[in-house]
C-alpha positions as CSV (number, residue, x, y, z in Angstrom):
1,M,12.8,-23.4,2.6
2,S,11.7,-19.8,2.4
3,I,12.4,-17.9,-0.8
4,S,13.5,-14.3,-0.7
5,I,11.3,-11.9,-2.6
6,R,13.4,-10.0,-5.0
7,K,11.0,-8.0,-7.2
8,A,8.3,-5.4,-6.5
9,L,5.7,-3.5,-8.5
10,I,4.6,0.1,-7.7
11,T,1.5,1.4,-9.4
12,A,1.6,5.1,-10.3
13,A,-0.5,5.4,-13.4
14,G,-4.0,6.0,-11.9
15,P,-5.6,9.3,-13.0
16,S,-5.8,10.5,-9.4
17,Q,-2.2,9.6,-8.4
18,R,-0.1,10.2,-11.5
19,R,1.9,13.2,-10.1
20,L,1.2,12.9,-6.4
21,P,4.1,10.5,-5.8
22,L,6.4,13.2,-7.0
23,Q,5.4,15.5,-4.1
24,A,8.5,16.5,-2.2
25,L,8.6,15.6,1.5
26,T,11.3,15.6,4.2
27,D,12.3,12.0,5.1
28,R,13.2,10.6,8.5
29,N,16.8,11.8,8.1
30,G,15.9,15.3,7.2
31,E,16.5,15.0,3.5
32,S,14.0,16.5,1.0
33,K,12.9,13.9,-1.7
34,A,9.9,12.8,-3.7
35,A,7.4,10.6,-1.8
36,L,8.1,7.8,-4.3
37,A,11.8,8.0,-3.5
38,I,11.0,7.5,0.1
39,I,9.0,4.4,-0.9
40,L,11.8,3.1,-3.0
41,D,14.4,3.6,-0.2
42,E,12.3,1.5,2.1
43,M,11.9,-1.2,-0.5
44,L,15.5,-1.4,-1.3
45,S,16.6,-1.3,2.3
46,A,14.2,-4.2,2.9
47,G,16.0,-6.4,0.4
48,I,14.1,-5.8,-2.8
49,E,16.5,-5.8,-5.8
50,Q,14.4,-4.7,-8.8
51,V,11.3,-2.5,-8.9
52,G,8.9,-2.2,-11.8
53,L,7.2,1.2,-11.7
54,I,3.9,1.3,-13.7
55,V,3.3,4.8,-15.1
56,S,1.3,6.6,-17.7
57,P,3.4,7.2,-20.9
58,A,2.8,11.0,-20.5
59,D,4.4,10.9,-17.1
60,R,7.4,8.7,-17.8
61,A,9.9,11.6,-18.5
62,A,8.9,13.3,-15.2
63,Y,9.4,10.2,-13.2
64,E,12.7,9.3,-14.9
65,S,14.0,12.8,-14.1
66,V,13.1,12.7,-10.4
67,L,14.2,9.1,-9.9
68,A,17.4,9.2,-11.9
69,A,19.4,8.0,-8.8
70,Y,17.5,4.7,-8.8
71,V,18.2,3.8,-12.4
72,K,20.0,0.5,-11.6
73,S,17.1,-0.8,-9.6
74,L,14.1,0.6,-11.5
75,V,12.3,-0.6,-14.6
76,F,9.6,1.6,-16.1
77,I,6.5,-0.1,-17.3
78,E,3.9,1.9,-19.2
79,Q,0.2,1.5,-18.9
80,A,-0.9,2.9,-22.2
81,T,-4.6,3.4,-21.2
82,P,-6.1,3.8,-17.7
83,G,-7.7,0.4,-17.5
84,G,-8.1,0.1,-13.7
85,Y,-5.9,-1.0,-10.8
86,G,-6.0,-4.7,-11.8
87,H,-4.9,-3.7,-15.3
88,A,-2.0,-1.7,-14.0
89,V,-0.8,-4.7,-12.0
90,Y,-1.3,-7.0,-15.0
91,C,1.0,-4.7,-17.0
92,G,3.8,-5.9,-14.7
93,R,3.4,-9.7,-15.5
94,E,6.4,-10.0,-17.8
95,F,8.7,-8.1,-15.4
96,V,7.7,-10.3,-12.5
97,G,7.9,-13.6,-14.4
98,G,7.3,-16.6,-12.2
99,E,8.3,-15.1,-8.9
100,K,6.4,-14.0,-5.8
101,F,6.5,-10.2,-5.8
102,L,5.8,-7.2,-3.5
103,L,3.0,-4.8,-4.7
104,Q,2.5,-1.3,-3.3
105,V,0.7,1.8,-4.3
106,S,2.6,5.0,-4.9
107,D,0.3,7.4,-3.0
108,H,0.7,5.8,0.5
109,L,3.5,6.2,2.9
110,Y,4.1,3.8,5.8
111,V,5.5,4.6,9.2
112,S,6.6,1.6,11.3
113,N,6.1,1.5,15.1
114,Q,9.3,-0.6,15.4
115,E,12.8,-0.8,14.0
116,K,11.8,-3.0,11.1
117,S,10.0,-1.1,8.3
118,C,6.5,-2.0,7.3
119,T,7.8,-3.4,4.1
120,R,10.4,-5.7,5.8
121,Q,7.7,-6.8,8.3
122,L,5.4,-8.0,5.4
123,L,8.3,-9.7,3.6
124,D,9.2,-11.6,6.7
125,V,5.7,-12.9,7.1
126,A,5.4,-13.9,3.4
127,E,8.8,-15.5,3.3
128,A,8.2,-17.5,6.5
129,E,4.7,-18.6,5.4
130,G,5.6,-19.3,1.8
131,C,2.3,-17.9,0.4
132,A,0.6,-14.7,-0.6
133,V,0.1,-12.2,2.2
134,S,-1.7,-8.8,2.2
135,A,-1.1,-6.3,4.9
136,V,-4.3,-5.1,6.6
137,Q,-5.3,-2.6,9.2
138,A,-8.4,-2.6,11.4
139,T,-10.5,0.2,9.9
140,H,-13.8,1.9,11.1
141,E,-16.8,1.2,8.9
142,S,-17.0,4.9,8.0
143,Q,-13.8,4.4,5.9
144,L,-14.9,1.3,4.1
145,R,-15.7,3.2,0.9
146,F,-11.9,3.8,0.4
147,F,-10.6,0.2,0.8
148,G,-10.8,-3.4,-0.2
149,T,-11.9,-5.4,2.8
150,V,-11.2,-9.0,3.8
151,A,-13.2,-11.7,5.5
152,G,-11.4,-14.4,7.3
153,S,-10.4,-16.0,10.6
154,L,-7.5,-15.6,13.0
155,R,-4.8,-18.2,12.8
156,A,-4.7,-20.1,16.0
157,G,-1.8,-19.0,18.2
158,R,-0.7,-16.3,15.6
159,P,-1.9,-12.9,16.8
160,G,-2.3,-10.5,13.9
161,L,-2.3,-13.2,11.2
162,Y,-5.5,-14.2,9.4
163,Q,-6.6,-16.8,6.9
164,I,-8.4,-14.9,4.1
165,D,-11.7,-16.4,2.9
166,N,-13.0,-13.6,0.7
167,V,-12.1,-10.0,-0.5
168,I,-14.8,-7.4,-1.2
169,E,-13.9,-4.1,-2.8
170,K,-15.2,-1.0,-0.9
171,P,-18.2,-2.7,0.7
172,T,-21.0,-0.8,2.3
173,P,-21.3,-1.1,6.1
174,T,-24.3,-3.3,5.6
175,V,-22.4,-5.7,3.3
176,A,-19.4,-5.7,5.6
177,E,-21.6,-6.6,8.6
178,Q,-23.0,-9.5,6.7
179,Q,-19.9,-10.8,5.0
180,C,-16.7,-9.3,6.5
181,V,-17.0,-9.7,10.3
182,V,-13.7,-11.0,11.7
183,P,-13.9,-12.4,15.3
184,G,-11.7,-10.4,17.7
185,L,-12.1,-7.0,16.1
186,R,-13.9,-4.1,17.8
187,S,-17.5,-3.6,16.8
188,G,-17.8,-1.6,13.6
189,H,-14.2,-2.3,12.6
190,Y,-13.1,-4.4,9.6
191,L,-9.8,-5.6,8.1
192,C,-9.0,-3.3,5.2
193,F,-6.1,-3.4,2.8
194,F,-3.1,-1.4,3.9
195,G,-1.9,-0.9,0.3
196,M,0.9,-3.4,0.5
197,H,0.8,-7.1,-0.7
198,V,3.1,-10.0,-1.4
199,L,1.4,-12.0,-4.2
200,T,2.1,-15.1,-6.2
201,P,2.1,-15.3,-10.1
202,T,-1.3,-17.0,-9.8
203,V,-2.8,-13.5,-9.6
204,F,-1.8,-12.8,-13.2
205,T,-3.6,-15.9,-14.4
206,L,-6.7,-14.7,-12.5
207,L,-6.4,-11.2,-13.9
208,A,-6.1,-12.6,-17.4
209,E,-9.4,-14.6,-16.8
210,D,-11.1,-11.4,-15.6
211,K,-9.7,-9.4,-18.5
212,A,-11.0,-11.8,-21.0
213,A,-14.5,-11.6,-19.6
214,L,-14.5,-7.8,-19.2
215,A,-17.1,-5.7,-20.9
216,P,-15.9,-3.1,-23.3
217,E,-14.7,0.1,-21.5
218,A,-15.0,-1.6,-18.1
219,K,-12.1,-1.2,-15.6
220,L,-10.2,-4.3,-14.5
221,G,-10.1,-4.4,-10.7
222,L,-7.7,-6.4,-8.4
223,S,-10.0,-7.4,-5.6
224,P,-12.1,-9.9,-7.6
225,A,-8.9,-11.7,-8.5
226,L,-7.7,-11.7,-4.9
227,A,-11.1,-13.1,-3.8
228,R,-10.5,-16.1,-6.1
229,L,-6.9,-16.4,-5.1
230,A,-8.2,-17.3,-1.6
231,T,-10.0,-20.3,-3.1
232,R,-7.0,-21.5,-5.2
233,E,-4.1,-21.3,-2.6
234,S,-3.2,-20.2,0.8
235,Y,-3.7,-16.5,1.2
236,L,-3.1,-14.7,4.5
237,A,-3.7,-11.2,5.9
238,A,-1.2,-9.7,8.4
239,E,-1.6,-6.7,10.7
240,L,1.7,-4.8,10.7
241,A,3.2,-2.7,13.5
242,G,2.7,0.6,11.7
243,R,0.3,3.0,10.1
244,R,-0.4,4.2,6.6
245,S,-0.7,7.8,5.3
246,D,-2.8,8.2,2.2
247,L,-1.4,11.1,0.3
248,E,-4.6,11.5,-1.7
249,A,-6.7,12.1,1.4
250,Q,-7.5,15.6,2.6
251,F,-4.4,16.9,4.4
252,G,-2.8,13.5,3.5
253,V,0.5,15.0,2.5
254,L,0.6,17.1,5.7
255,R,-0.2,14.0,7.8
256,A,2.5,12.0,6.1
257,Q,5.0,14.7,6.7
258,I,4.2,14.9,10.4
259,A,4.3,11.1,10.7
260,L,7.8,11.1,9.0
261,G,9.0,13.9,11.2
262,L,7.9,12.3,14.5
263,N,9.4,9.0,13.4
264,G,12.8,10.5,12.4
265,S,16.0,12.0,13.8
266,A,14.4,15.5,14.3
267,R,11.5,14.2,16.5
268,T,12.2,16.7,19.2
269,E,12.3,19.7,16.8
270,V,9.0,18.6,15.2
271,L,7.3,18.3,18.6
272,A,8.5,21.7,19.5
273,L,7.2,23.1,16.2
274,L,3.8,21.5,16.7
275,A,3.6,22.8,20.3
276,E,4.5,26.3,19.1
277,E,1.8,26.3,16.4
278,L,-0.8,25.0,18.9
279,A,0.1,27.7,21.3
280,V,-0.3,30.4,18.6
281,D,-3.7,28.9,17.6
282,A,-4.8,28.8,21.3
283,S,-3.8,32.5,21.7
284,K,-5.8,33.5,18.6
285,T,-8.8,31.6,19.9
286,A,-8.6,33.3,23.2
287,V,-8.5,36.8,21.5
288,R,-11.5,36.0,19.4
289,R,-13.5,35.1,22.5
């Protein structure tokens, strides 16, 4: 019997992302709200009941103010020191308890290509398969420096679903070519993390082992624990019908806003606006020539 996934963690304490999730955007319905509020809306609509938000103590008041409307569903978890992404996830172990949980980053927005949100798509796969599942996206080798990358094989008769054999954090193209080739992908493309996972409590045991062996001042990553998770239990990767927008990337907020607009109720107006701006730009180019 499949078990519904009720809890989620969102990491928002990284030095480069601490205030970015508070960036105001216009959602699919034309409402202005923080990027993190858009993420929370998608999670709650997908059936998540409680969300643990991992923040820096210095930012907690700002997040509490902006996210006051979510007080019944939101638990704040402080990461006292910036000990790495794996450490941020580890801070949520008591909140999660012994349940499977959804994990997302706070500086990515997701736009689905179908009626189901990306979050609901991933939860459906994880609940049906009864195991850990990471969302992935075929990514060109020029972008490998930004993402964890998986090695694995396609599940027979299951398009878009892969058995994970290994996880390598931000491999070079040479390492990826040697260790991360997945049959069926275009040349020069690899399966990279989408920023969205369903994980089992086993990951906290693995993080604790890594934490105990960590050198002083070293950061605790998540990818090494996920690589070992693949050797301990069934761990899958799923391609979702959608795309990610990394808010931290150059023009990332702009790209996210355009994607939300084109996917929302004001699509026609957004297309008209883009056409108008392109026409103005073309006119300026013609004048300069």
